[in-house]
C-alpha positions as CSV (number, residue, x, y, z in Angstrom):
1,M,-18.2,-27.7,10.0
2,S,-16.5,-27.4,6.5
3,V,-13.8,-25.1,7.9
4,R,-10.7,-27.3,8.6
5,M,-8.9,-27.0,11.9
6,K,-5.9,-28.8,13.2
7,K,-6.9,-31.5,15.7
8,S,-4.9,-33.8,18.0
9,A,-5.6,-37.5,17.9
10,T,-7.3,-37.4,21.2
11,E,-9.4,-34.3,20.7
12,V,-13.1,-34.7,21.3
13,E,-15.5,-34.0,18.4
14,P,-19.0,-32.5,18.7
15,S,-21.9,-35.0,18.5
16,D,-23.5,-35.8,15.2
17,D,-26.4,-33.4,15.9
18,W,-24.1,-30.5,16.6
19,A,-21.8,-31.4,13.7
20,K,-24.7,-31.3,11.3
21,A,-25.9,-27.9,12.6
22,L,-22.4,-26.4,12.5
23,S,-21.9,-27.6,8.9
24,L,-25.3,-26.1,7.9
25,F,-24.3,-22.8,9.3
26,D,-20.9,-22.9,7.6
27,A,-22.6,-23.6,4.3
28,D,-24.8,-20.5,4.8
29,L,-21.6,-18.5,5.4
30,R,-20.1,-19.8,2.2
31,R,-23.2,-18.9,0.2
32,R,-23.1,-15.3,1.6
33,G,-19.4,-14.9,0.6
34,A,-18.0,-14.8,4.1
35,A,-14.2,-14.6,4.2
36,E,-12.2,-17.7,5.2
37,K,-11.0,-16.0,8.4
38,T,-14.6,-15.1,9.4
39,R,-15.7,-18.7,8.9
40,Q,-12.7,-19.9,10.9
41,A,-13.5,-17.6,13.8
42,Y,-17.1,-18.7,13.8
43,A,-15.9,-22.4,13.7
44,I,-13.7,-21.9,16.8
45,D,-16.4,-20.1,18.8
46,L,-19.2,-22.5,17.9
47,R,-17.3,-25.7,18.3
48,G,-16.4,-24.7,21.8
49,F,-20.1,-24.1,22.7
50,A,-21.1,-27.4,21.0
51,L,-18.6,-29.4,23.2
52,W,-19.9,-27.5,26.2
53,A,-23.5,-28.4,25.2
54,D,-22.7,-32.0,24.6
55,Q,-21.3,-32.4,28.1
56,R,-24.7,-31.3,29.4
57,Q,-26.7,-33.4,26.9
58,L,-28.1,-30.3,25.1
59,L,-29.1,-30.5,21.5
60,P,-29.3,-27.5,19.2
61,A,-33.1,-27.5,19.5
62,T,-33.0,-27.7,23.3
63,V,-30.7,-24.8,24.0
64,D,-32.5,-22.0,25.9
65,I,-31.6,-18.7,27.5
66,R,-30.7,-20.3,30.8
67,S,-28.2,-22.5,29.0
68,L,-26.6,-19.6,27.3
69,R,-26.4,-17.6,30.6
70,R,-24.7,-20.6,32.2
71,Y,-22.3,-20.8,29.3
72,A,-21.5,-17.0,29.4
73,A,-20.9,-17.3,33.2
74,S,-18.5,-20.2,32.6
75,L,-16.5,-18.2,30.1
76,S,-16.3,-15.3,32.6
77,E,-15.3,-17.6,35.4
78,A,-12.5,-19.0,33.1
79,G,-11.0,-15.5,33.0
80,L,-12.0,-14.6,29.4
81,A,-12.2,-10.8,28.7
82,A,-15.6,-9.2,28.3
83,T,-14.8,-8.5,24.7
84,T,-14.2,-12.2,24.1
85,V,-17.4,-13.3,25.8
86,A,-19.3,-10.7,23.8
87,R,-17.8,-12.0,20.6
88,K,-18.7,-15.6,21.4
89,L,-22.3,-14.6,22.2
90,A,-22.5,-12.7,18.9
91,S,-21.4,-15.9,17.1
92,L,-24.2,-17.8,18.9
93,R,-26.7,-15.2,17.8
94,A,-25.7,-15.6,14.2
95,F,-25.7,-19.4,14.5
96,F,-29.2,-19.7,16.1
97,R,-30.5,-17.1,13.6
98,A,-29.5,-19.5,10.8
99,L,-31.0,-22.5,12.6
100,R,-34.3,-20.5,12.9
101,E,-34.2,-19.8,9.2
102,H,-33.9,-23.5,8.6
103,A,-36.7,-24.3,11.0
104,I,-34.4,-26.3,13.3
105,V,-35.3,-24.0,16.3
106,E,-38.4,-21.9,16.8
107,D,-36.8,-18.9,18.4
108,N,-33.3,-17.5,18.8
109,P,-32.4,-17.9,22.5
110,A,-29.2,-15.8,22.0
111,D,-31.4,-12.8,21.1
112,L,-32.5,-12.7,24.8
113,I,-29.1,-12.6,26.4
114,S,-27.2,-9.4,26.7
115,A,-23.4,-9.2,26.2
116,P,-21.3,-8.3,29.3
117,R,-20.4,-4.7,29.6
118,K,-17.0,-3.9,28.1
119,G,-14.8,-0.9,28.2
120,E,-14.9,1.3,25.1
121,T,-11.7,1.1,23.1
122,L,-11.0,3.8,20.6
123,P,-9.0,3.3,17.5
124,R,-5.3,4.2,17.8
125,T,-4.3,6.8,15.3
126,L,-1.2,8.6,14.2
127,K,-1.0,12.4,13.9
128,P,-0.7,13.8,10.4
129,G,2.9,14.7,11.1
130,E,3.7,11.2,12.3
131,V,2.2,9.7,9.1
132,A,4.3,12.1,7.0
133,A,7.4,11.2,9.0
134,L,6.7,7.5,8.5
135,L,6.1,7.8,4.7
136,D,8.9,10.2,4.1
137,R,11.3,7.9,5.9
138,I,11.0,5.3,3.1
139,P,13.7,6.4,0.7
140,A,12.2,4.8,-2.4
141,T,15.5,3.9,-4.1
142,T,15.6,0.1,-4.2
143,S,12.7,-1.9,-5.8
144,L,11.5,-3.0,-2.3
145,E,11.6,0.5,-1.0
146,I,9.7,1.9,-4.0
147,R,7.1,-0.9,-3.5
148,D,6.8,-0.1,0.2
149,R,6.4,3.6,-0.4
150,A,3.6,3.0,-2.9
151,L,2.0,0.3,-0.6
152,F,1.8,2.6,2.5
153,E,1.0,5.8,0.6
154,L,-2.0,3.9,-0.8
155,A,-2.9,2.4,2.6
156,Y,-3.1,5.8,4.2
157,G,-4.2,7.7,1.1
158,S,-7.2,5.5,0.5
159,G,-7.8,3.9,3.9
160,L,-7.5,0.3,2.8
161,R,-7.3,-2.8,5.0
162,A,-4.2,-4.9,4.8
163,Q,-6.3,-7.7,3.2
164,E,-7.6,-5.3,0.6
165,L,-4.1,-4.1,-0.2
166,V,-2.7,-7.5,-0.9
167,G,-5.8,-8.5,-2.9
168,L,-5.4,-5.7,-5.4
169,N,-4.7,-6.6,-9.0
170,L,-3.1,-4.3,-11.6
171,K,-6.4,-3.5,-13.2
172,A,-7.8,-2.1,-9.9
173,I,-5.9,1.2,-10.3
174,D,-7.4,3.8,-12.6
175,F,-5.0,6.6,-13.0
176,D,-7.2,8.6,-15.4
177,D,-10.0,8.8,-12.8
178,E,-7.6,8.8,-9.9
179,E,-9.4,5.9,-8.1
180,V,-8.9,2.3,-7.0
181,R,-11.5,-0.5,-7.2
182,V,-11.4,-2.5,-3.9
183,E,-13.0,-5.8,-3.0
184,G,-13.8,-5.5,0.7
185,K,-15.4,-7.7,3.3
186,G,-18.1,-10.0,2.1
187,S,-16.9,-9.6,-1.5
188,K,-18.4,-6.1,-1.7
189,T,-16.7,-3.8,-4.2
190,R,-16.2,-0.1,-3.7
191,V,-14.4,2.6,-5.5
192,V,-12.1,4.9,-3.5
193,P,-10.2,8.0,-4.6
194,V,-6.4,7.8,-4.9
195,G,-4.6,10.9,-3.6
196,E,-1.8,12.7,-5.5
197,H,1.0,11.3,-3.3
198,A,-0.3,7.7,-3.6
199,A,-0.8,8.0,-7.4
200,A,2.8,9.3,-7.9
201,A,4.2,6.6,-5.7
202,L,2.2,3.9,-7.6
203,E,3.3,5.2,-11.0
204,R,6.9,5.1,-9.9
205,Y,6.4,1.6,-8.5
206,L,4.8,0.3,-11.7
207,A,7.5,1.9,-13.9
208,K,10.6,1.0,-12.0
209,A,10.1,-1.6,-9.2
210,R,7.4,-4.0,-10.2
211,P,9.1,-5.1,-13.5
212,A,12.2,-5.9,-11.4
213,L,10.1,-8.0,-8.9
214,H,8.0,-9.7,-11.5
215,A,9.0,-13.4,-11.8
216,G,7.8,-13.7,-15.4
217,D,4.7,-15.8,-14.6
218,S,1.1,-14.8,-14.9
219,E,0.8,-13.2,-11.5
220,D,-1.4,-10.1,-11.9
221,A,-1.1,-8.9,-8.3
222,L,-0.4,-5.2,-7.9
223,F,2.0,-5.6,-5.0
224,L,4.7,-8.3,-5.4
225,S,7.2,-9.9,-2.9
226,K,10.9,-10.2,-3.5
227,A,10.2,-13.6,-5.0
228,G,7.6,-12.2,-7.4
229,R,4.6,-13.5,-5.6
230,R,1.5,-11.7,-4.2
231,L,2.3,-10.1,-0.8
232,S,0.6,-11.5,2.3
233,T,-0.9,-9.5,5.1
234,S,2.0,-10.6,7.3
235,D,4.4,-9.2,4.8
236,V,2.6,-5.8,5.0
237,R,2.6,-5.8,8.8
238,R,6.3,-6.8,8.9
239,R,7.4,-4.1,6.4
240,L,5.3,-1.4,8.1
241,G,7.0,-2.4,11.4
242,V,10.4,-1.9,9.9
243,W,9.7,1.6,8.6
244,A,7.8,2.6,11.8
245,A,10.9,1.7,13.9
246,K,13.1,3.8,11.6
247,A,10.7,6.7,12.0
248,D,10.9,6.3,15.8
249,I,7.1,5.7,16.1
250,Q,6.4,3.8,19.3
251,G,3.6,1.3,20.0
252,G,3.8,-1.4,17.3
253,V,2.2,0.4,14.3
254,S,-0.2,-1.8,12.4
255,P,-1.8,-1.3,8.9
256,H,-5.1,-0.7,10.7
257,W,-3.5,2.3,12.4
258,L,-3.1,3.9,9.0
259,R,-6.8,3.1,8.2
260,H,-7.9,4.6,11.5
261,S,-5.7,7.6,10.9
262,Y,-7.1,8.1,7.4
263,A,-10.7,8.2,8.8
264,T,-9.9,10.4,11.7
265,H,-8.0,12.9,9.6
266,L,-10.9,13.0,7.1
267,L,-13.3,13.8,10.0
268,E,-11.0,16.4,11.4
269,G,-10.9,18.0,8.0
270,G,-14.7,18.3,7.8
271,A,-15.7,15.2,5.8
272,D,-19.2,14.0,6.3
273,L,-19.6,10.8,8.3
274,R,-21.7,9.1,5.6
275,A,-19.0,9.8,3.1
276,I,-16.4,8.3,5.4
277,Q,-18.6,5.2,5.9
278,E,-18.7,4.7,2.1
279,L,-14.9,5.3,1.7
280,L,-14.1,2.7,4.5
281,G,-16.6,0.2,3.2
282,H,-18.5,-0.1,6.5
283,A,-21.8,-1.9,6.2
284,T,-23.5,0.3,8.9
285,L,-23.0,3.9,10.0
286,S,-22.7,2.7,13.7
287,T,-19.3,1.2,12.9
288,T,-18.1,4.5,11.5
289,Q,-19.4,6.5,14.4
290,I,-16.5,5.4,16.6
291,Y,-14.5,8.1,14.9
292,T,-16.8,10.7,16.2
293,R,-15.7,9.6,19.7
294,V,-12.1,10.0,18.7
295,E,-12.8,13.6,17.5
296,S,-14.9,14.3,20.6
297,K,-12.0,13.2,22.8
298,R,-9.6,15.5,20.9
299,L,-11.9,18.4,21.2
300,R,-12.4,17.8,25.0
301,S,-8.6,17.8,25.4
302,A,-8.3,21.0,23.4
303,Y,-11.0,22.6,25.5
304,A,-9.4,21.6,28.8
305,K,-6.0,23.0,27.7
306,S,-7.3,26.3,26.3
307,H,-10.5,27.5,27.9
308,P,-10.1,29.7,31.0
309,R,-13.1,28.2,32.7
310,A,-12.3,24.5,31.8
């Protein structure tokens, strides 16, 4: 595949037939605007299957449902979690769907195999009071503190992913219309409202902190590092961890917790699920519906504690 991965000198490579098929799939992903991390994840999953198939003298066109069932069983026997096996099978479904579009296979054998049952995991969220304690803990006196306050006010106030935050440029913020233009997954652009607290923090950052961080080059990133370069997602996670620890929030708070909290608090406040879908940039409503389970869990807990016949 076109995605580069580090290999040892003795590492076995897929056969030519598989290498060509994998490269074809990666080219399709590139044309569709798939993110580098997405392509890398597919590359890892599919290369593993290609090597497994080579050992059994299976070509892309000769893989059938029995082969895939044996492969899934081997993954489970190796101790992989059900979620990991399900992800690898999803990668194979996408791969063989592409091969079918290119007339390399007649049918998609992965469509006929079901993923192993996996336990439902709900997004971890912070309570509104915890979010307030976290954000208010950032003193916003030094340039880095002012930047962090604006960064995390926007993360929670607009529900942005870490990758979306670091990808923002100066022109993305529209203070007149109180909104931010975000480039999300698959290079899809959406416009999201910016709340009052986030807007105030951003104005303070742009007026007092960013000029001090700017290295004088042509960098147009909204959020800059101490060295004047665009922040990375690891920078965002690290800085959030610092402030979460100071706010005594346990459990390793991640940027995605703020995004989950944003969606959950909108739902609790009466927002329509379709509106939340658009705000989050989810491609399908089914992805957003996980938040209804969060709300349902909260309501069941409230019922159990307060109803005399619970």
